[in-house]
N, C-alpha and C positions, 0 to 999 in steps of 0.2 A: 458074105458075112459083113455086118456093118460095125465099124469101130465104135466102142462105147468108151467115153471118158470116165475116169474114177469120179466117184461121187464127192459132194462137198466136203464131207468129213476127211476122205483120203487126201484131197487136194490141200486142205488145211494143214494136215499132218505133214505132208510133203513140204509145204511152204515153211513150217516151223523147223524142220530139221535141216533144211538147206542153208549153207553159209556162202558158198561161192558159186556164182552163176557165170558160165561162159556164154557171152552172147554172140551168136553167129550171125553175121551180116549187120553188125552195129555200125550205123552211119555217123560220121563226124558232123553231120549237119543238124543243127538244133531243131529244125522244123520237121524231121523225120520222126515217125512213130517209134523206130527202134531207140533213138537217142532219148526221147522223152520218157519211154518206159524204163530204160536202163538207168537213167539219172533218178527217177523216182524210186526204183528198186534200191539204188545206192543210198538214197536218203533214208530208206526204211531199214538200213544196216547191212545189206548184202554186200559182199565183195564182187564187183563186176569186172570180168576179164573180156575185153573186146577180142573177137576172132574175125578178122578181115584182112585179106592180103592188101599190101601196098598202103598200110595205115601204120603209123608210128605209135600214136597213143590217141586215146579219147577218154573224156571224163577223168582226166588225171591218172589213168591206168595204162600201162604198156599194152599194146596190141600185138597179137600173134597171127601169123598167116593162116594157120590151121589148128584144129584141136590138139593134134599130135605134138604141136610145137609148145604147147602150154606146159611149163615145168612144175606146176602145182596141181593138188587135188581139185578136181572139178566135181561139185555135188549135183549140178544141173546144167543141162545145155538149153538155152532159150534161143529159138530159131526164128529169124527175121529173113528168110529166104523164099523164094517162089517154090511152089510144091514140086516142080520138076528137079530141084536140087536136093530134095529131102532124102532120096535114096542114098546119095553120096554121104550126107550128114549122118544118116543112121549107120551106114557102113563104118564110118570113123568112130562113132560112138561105141559100136559093138566091138570093134578091133581094140579100143582102149578100155573096154569093160566099164563104161560109164553107167551110173546108176538110174539117171532120169533125163528125160527130154521133154521140153514144153514147146509145142509148136504154136506160134502166135495165131490170133484171131485172123480168119480169112484165108489161112493156109491149110489146105486139106490133101493128104496123100495116104489114103486108107491102106495100101499095100505096105508102105514104109512104116506107118504107125503099128500095124499088126505084126510086122517082122520085128520091130524093137520090142513090142509087148511079148511076143513069143519067146524072145531071148532073155526075158526077165527084167527089162527095163520098166520103170514107171513111165507112163506116157500120157501126156495131155495134148490134145490137138484142137485147133480151131477156137482157142480161148486165150484172152488177154491175161498174162500173168499179173499186171498191175491191177486190172479190175477184179480179178479173183482175190488178190491180196487185200484190197480195200474192202471187199464184201465178206471175206472170211476171217480176217484177223482184226482184233480189237485195237 
């Protein structure tokens, strides 16, 4: 079975309803893709919650070592981790009953994506949330 992303309309609706994005693997380095994308999404009005061990804060937001440590409601988990780490991220999302996961461009783990989807999560994989935002929202 090949994982299929939601269509443009579904991705647009997801981006419209999301307010808080937990960014797993958010780097404090300004030259890293995760930093640039998170900063742009912050400018678009989303609340960014950095999730990365051994980091105090980034982009003016307190960072948390894991998703389970985040004390507030998460609408979407945006993942900037290598494909082999996705199973663990999906496990954490499912344990916390999180509604949606966005796996960034260049990261593919079909089994993890299918598992999240089968559990009822909205799943987008191998797409850049920033590029989709720019393309889909006015």
